[in-house]
Backbone as CSV, one residue per row, in Angstrom:
resi,resn,N_x,N_y,N_z,CA_x,CA_y,CA_z,C_x,C_y,C_z
1,MET,37.089,-20.507,1.292,37.205,-21.462,2.387,37.151,-22.884,1.833
2,ILE,37.348,-23.835,2.739,37.340,-25.239,2.352,35.961,-25.603,1.815
3,LYS,35.967,-26.221,0.646,34.704,-26.576,0.001,34.063,-27.802,0.643
4,ASP,34.863,-28.724,1.132,34.361,-29.953,1.740,34.013,-29.671,3.211
5,SER,32.731,-29.552,3.527,32.317,-29.198,4.894,32.701,-30.278,5.893
6,ASN,32.748,-31.543,5.483,33.176,-32.616,6.393,34.639,-32.432,6.790
7,LEU,35.471,-32.069,5.835,36.884,-31.827,6.113,37.053,-30.619,7.027
8,LEU,36.305,-29.565,6.751,36.365,-28.363,7.593,35.930,-28.691,9.019
9,ASN,34.845,-29.421,9.178,34.386,-29.813,10.520,35.417,-30.659,11.234
10,LYS,36.049,-31.582,10.516,37.053,-32.455,11.121,38.224,-31.640,11.656
11,ILE,38.737,-30.730,10.832,39.908,-29.954,11.253,39.566,-29.003,12.398
12,GLU,38.368,-28.423,12.364,37.962,-27.539,13.458,37.718,-28.335,14.733
13,ASN,37.158,-29.541,14.619,36.942,-30.387,15.796,38.258,-30.825,16.425
14,GLU,39.317,-30.879,15.639,40.639,-31.229,16.162,41.336,-30.027,16.790
15,GLY,40.695,-28.862,16.754,41.246,-27.675,17.416,42.033,-26.743,16.522
16,PHE,42.044,-26.992,15.217,42.765,-26.110,14.305,41.924,-24.877,13.995
17,LYS,42.606,-23.741,13.872,41.953,-22.475,13.535,42.582,-21.912,12.268
18,PHE,41.746,-21.299,11.448,42.239,-20.658,10.232,43.169,-19.517,10.601
19,ALA,44.349,-19.453,9.946,45.300,-18.366,10.185,45.365,-17.420,8.989
20,CYS,45.571,-17.988,7.786,45.722,-17.156,6.600,45.704,-18.033,5.357
21,LEU,45.780,-17.397,4.224,45.960,-18.120,2.973,47.454,-18.358,2.762
22,LEU,47.782,-19.434,2.117,49.184,-19.751,1.871,49.874,-18.617,1.121
23,ASN,49.159,-17.975,0.209,49.739,-16.864,-0.556,50.011,-15.630,0.292
24,ASP,49.451,-15.563,1.505,49.719,-14.436,2.399,51.112,-14.506,3.007
25,LEU,51.746,-15.669,2.899,53.081,-15.870,3.468,54.128,-15.803,2.366
26,GLN,55.204,-15.065,2.641,56.322,-14.999,1.709,57.355,-16.044,2.114
27,GLU,58.050,-16.565,1.152,59.081,-17.559,1.416,60.174,-16.971,2.320
28,SER,60.465,-17.671,3.424,61.529,-17.326,4.382,61.329,-15.983,5.079
29,VAL,60.066,-15.510,5.132,59.748,-14.265,5.835,58.625,-14.568,6.816
30,GLY,58.844,-14.241,8.085,57.845,-14.516,9.104,56.692,-13.534,9.079
31,LYS,55.589,-13.982,9.655,54.411,-13.121,9.783,53.752,-13.436,11.125
32,ARG,53.290,-12.395,11.809,52.712,-12.523,13.147,51.193,-12.664,13.068
33,PHE,50.664,-13.567,13.943,49.226,-13.796,14.027,48.835,-13.968,15.491
34,LEU,47.570,-13.710,15.774,47.009,-13.942,17.097,45.893,-14.969,16.933
35,ILE,46.087,-16.148,17.536,45.109,-17.227,17.447,44.801,-17.699,18.860
36,ASN,43.520,-17.687,19.226,43.106,-18.069,20.591,43.874,-17.277,21.651
37,ASP,44.094,-16.002,21.393,44.819,-15.108,22.304,46.275,-15.510,22.502
38,VAL,46.824,-16.278,21.583,48.225,-16.680,21.623,48.919,-16.068,20.409
39,GLU,50.036,-15.376,20.659,50.774,-14.732,19.580,51.724,-15.748,18.952
40,ILE,51.554,-15.976,17.646,52.407,-16.938,16.956,53.088,-16.279,15.764
41,ALA,54.163,-16.927,15.314,54.877,-16.517,14.112,54.780,-17.657,13.110
42,LEU,54.343,-17.342,11.898,54.279,-18.340,10.833,55.407,-18.090,9.847
43,PHE,56.001,-19.182,9.394,57.070,-19.123,8.407,56.786,-20.122,7.299
44,LYS,57.018,-19.717,6.060,56.932,-20.623,4.918,58.359,-20.853,4.436
45,ILE,58.814,-22.102,4.560,60.164,-22.474,4.160,60.049,-23.606,3.152
46,ASN,60.545,-23.397,1.951,60.436,-24.399,0.882,58.990,-24.871,0.730
47,SER,58.075,-23.925,0.770,56.626,-24.152,0.613,55.995,-24.942,1.754
48,GLU,56.725,-25.204,2.828,56.171,-25.851,4.022,55.980,-24.774,5.089
49,VAL,54.889,-24.866,5.864,54.573,-23.825,6.846,54.839,-24.335,8.255
50,PHE,55.458,-23.470,9.069,55.786,-23.777,10.455,55.230,-22.671,11.355
51,ALA,54.787,-23.067,12.547,54.239,-22.104,13.509,54.995,-22.238,14.823
52,LEU,55.455,-21.101,15.325,56.173,-21.046,16.597,55.586,-19.929,17.454
53,SER,55.816,-20.016,18.746,55.481,-18.891,19.616,56.243,-17.673,19.113
54,ASN,55.625,-16.518,19.147,56.279,-15.300,18.683,57.064,-14.600,19.792
55,ILE,57.052,-15.157,20.989,57.670,-14.490,22.137,58.969,-15.200,22.524
56,CYS,60.082,-14.510,22.349,61.392,-15.070,22.692,61.498,-15.206,24.209
57,PRO,61.926,-16.372,24.703,62.024,-16.566,26.156,63.154,-15.780,26.811
58,HIS,64.074,-15.253,26.030,65.219,-14.534,26.592,64.785,-13.298,27.359
59,GLN,64.091,-12.381,26.704,63.612,-11.171,27.374,62.166,-10.865,27.002
60,GLN,61.429,-11.920,26.673,59.999,-11.806,26.357,59.714,-10.826,25.225
61,THR,60.635,-10.721,24.260,60.400,-9.849,23.115,59.450,-10.534,22.129
62,HIS,58.560,-9.769,21.547,57.551,-10.277,20.610,58.053,-10.074,19.178
63,LEU,59.198,-10.679,18.856,59.839,-10.390,17.580,60.251,-11.611,16.764
64,ILE,59.879,-12.798,17.163,60.343,-13.973,16.428,59.938,-13.887,14.956
65,TYR,58.735,-13.382,14.679,58.273,-13.265,13.289,59.227,-12.433,12.442
66,ASP,59.973,-11.528,13.076,60.881,-10.631,12.375,62.296,-11.207,12.294
67,GLY,62.480,-12.421,12.808,63.798,-13.056,12.766,64.163,-13.482,11.361
68,PHE,65.442,-13.778,11.176,65.864,-14.232,9.855,66.129,-15.732,9.897
69,ILE,65.980,-16.354,8.744,66.119,-17.797,8.621,67.567,-18.114,8.281
70,GLU,68.132,-19.036,9.041,69.508,-19.492,8.828,69.494,-21.015,8.902
71,GLU,69.582,-21.652,7.743,69.447,-23.107,7.625,68.104,-23.531,8.214
72,ASP,68.081,-24.379,9.246,66.819,-24.851,9.838,66.420,-24.046,11.073
73,PHE,66.952,-22.852,11.216,66.720,-22.059,12.417,66.174,-20.680,12.081
74,VAL,65.387,-20.137,13.034,65.011,-18.735,12.981,65.837,-18.064,14.077
75,VAL,66.421,-16.927,13.747,67.283,-16.202,14.679,66.521,-14.989,15.190
76,CYS,66.372,-14.909,16.519,65.681,-13.774,17.129,66.457,-12.496,16.817
77,PRO,65.790,-11.481,16.284,66.490,-10.254,15.918,66.941,-9.421,17.114
78,ALA,66.401,-9.697,18.300,66.766,-8.889,19.469,68.155,-9.248,20.010
79,HIS,68.429,-10.545,20.186,69.694,-10.935,20.818,70.375,-12.128,20.168
80,GLY,69.855,-12.601,19.033,70.545,-13.628,18.284,70.318,-15.065,18.717
81,TRP,69.376,-15.300,19.634,69.099,-16.691,20.004,68.529,-17.408,18.787
82,LYS,68.936,-18.683,18.604,68.487,-19.478,17.458,67.516,-20.554,17.920
83,PHE,66.446,-20.724,17.126,65.428,-21.728,17.423,65.162,-22.563,16.179
84,ASN,65.077,-23.879,16.369,64.776,-24.770,15.260,63.391,-24.437,14.725
85,ILE,63.294,-24.238,13.433,62.037,-23.814,12.815,60.956,-24.891,12.935
86,LYS,61.355,-26.158,13.059,60.393,-27.256,13.131,59.993,-27.602,14.557
87,THR,60.942,-27.529,15.492,60.684,-27.974,16.868,60.596,-26.849,17.880
88,GLY,61.157,-25.687,17.557,61.203,-24.568,18.491,62.356,-24.639,19.472
89,LYS,63.085,-25.753,19.497,64.195,-25.911,20.445,65.341,-24.968,20.093
90,LYS,66.078,-24.551,21.132,67.239,-23.704,20.924,68.309,-24.490,20.178
91,SER,69.235,-23.784,19.557,70.288,-24.446,18.788,71.132,-25.352,19.680
92,SER,71.175,-25.059,20.979,71.911,-25.903,21.925,71.132,-27.164,22.270
93,GLY,69.870,-27.248,21.799,69.029,-28.411,22.062,68.096,-28.224,23.239
94,GLY,68.255,-27.137,23.977,67.419,-26.891,25.150,66.044,-26.374,24.783
95,ASN,65.233,-26.169,25.809,63.890,-25.622,25.601,63.975,-24.269,24.916
96,GLY,62.959,-23.959,24.170,62.960,-22.695,23.456,61.558,-22.178,23.268
97,LEU,61.068,-22.255,22.041,59.742,-21.765,21.683,58.776,-22.934,21.543
98,THR,57.519,-22.673,21.802,56.494,-23.678,21.552,56.277,-23.768,20.048
99,ALA,56.276,-24.985,19.529,55.957,-25.228,18.120,54.521,-25.740,18.054
100,TYR,53.762,-25.258,17.084,52.350,-25.611,16.958,52.117,-26.409,15.675
101,PRO,51.205,-27.382,15.729,50.865,-28.146,14.525,50.199,-27.257,13.474
102,VAL,50.540,-27.519,12.218,50.016,-26.754,11.088,49.431,-27.717,10.069
103,GLU,48.304,-27.342,9.489,47.701,-28.080,8.374,47.444,-27.073,7.258
104,VAL,47.842,-27.432,6.041,47.542,-26.616,4.877,46.577,-27.416,4.022
105,ILE,45.377,-26.877,3.862,44.326,-27.546,3.105,43.766,-26.555,2.093
106,GLU,43.802,-26.967,0.845,43.296,-26.112,-0.240,43.886,-24.697,-0.159
107,ARG,45.199,-24.635,0.085,45.980,-23.389,0.148,45.565,-22.478,1.303
108,GLN,44.931,-23.070,2.305,44.573,-22.346,3.520,45.386,-22.919,4.678
109,VAL,45.890,-22.039,5.531,46.756,-22.442,6.637,45.946,-22.455,7.928
110,PHE,45.972,-23.590,8.609,45.308,-23.776,9.891,46.356,-24.129,10.939
111,VAL,46.203,-23.573,12.132,47.149,-23.820,13.213,46.374,-24.278,14.446
112,LYS,46.941,-25.252,15.155,46.320,-25.759,16.373,47.004,-25.095,17.570
113,VAL,46.285,-24.180,18.185,46.792,-23.432,19.330,45.777,-23.552,20.451
114,GLN,46.215,-24.048,21.586,45.326,-24.143,22.738,45.073,-22.740,23.296
115,PRO,43.812,-22.415,23.594,43.514,-21.102,24.168,44.231,-20.913,25.507
116,LYS,44.598,-19.681,25.792,45.211,-19.379,27.083,44.187,-19.622,28.196
117,LYS,44.655,-20.186,29.273,43.800,-20.402,30.452,44.258,-19.424,31.530
118,PHE,43.331,-18.663,32.038,43.646,-17.699,33.071,43.123,-18.187,34.408
119,ASN,43.925,-18.077,35.421,43.528,-18.457,36.783,43.395,-17.181,37.622
120,TRP,42.220,-16.631,37.594,42.007,-15.372,38.315,41.722,-15.649,39.761
C-alpha cells in the first residue's frame, strides 16, 4: 500500500478507492471491478489507466470490460457500440458510459466512484 499515510488519507478523503495494482492490468485488455456497488471496467492504454461504467446503455449488458480497443475507443462486444476510452461518450458524440477519475500512486490504481443511492 501507499507508504505516505498523508497521501493515502488525502486520496481517500477525496473519495478514491483502491481498485488494483497497476500490474494487475494488461495493456489494452479490460478488467471488471466492483467499487462502492458500482460495476466498472478498467483499461490500461499506453500505461495510462481509464475507468468506465461496465454496463452498456444499449441493452444493459455488463460486458464493456470485454470490449476491444480500437484507436481511442472501446467497442462493446455485444452490439458494436463505440465509446471514447477517456470520456465514455459514444463515437457519435452523444451520451454513453460514465467515465470515472483515476489516480495511479506508487503503482496502485484508485478510482473515484460515488456509491449508489437507493430510494426505497
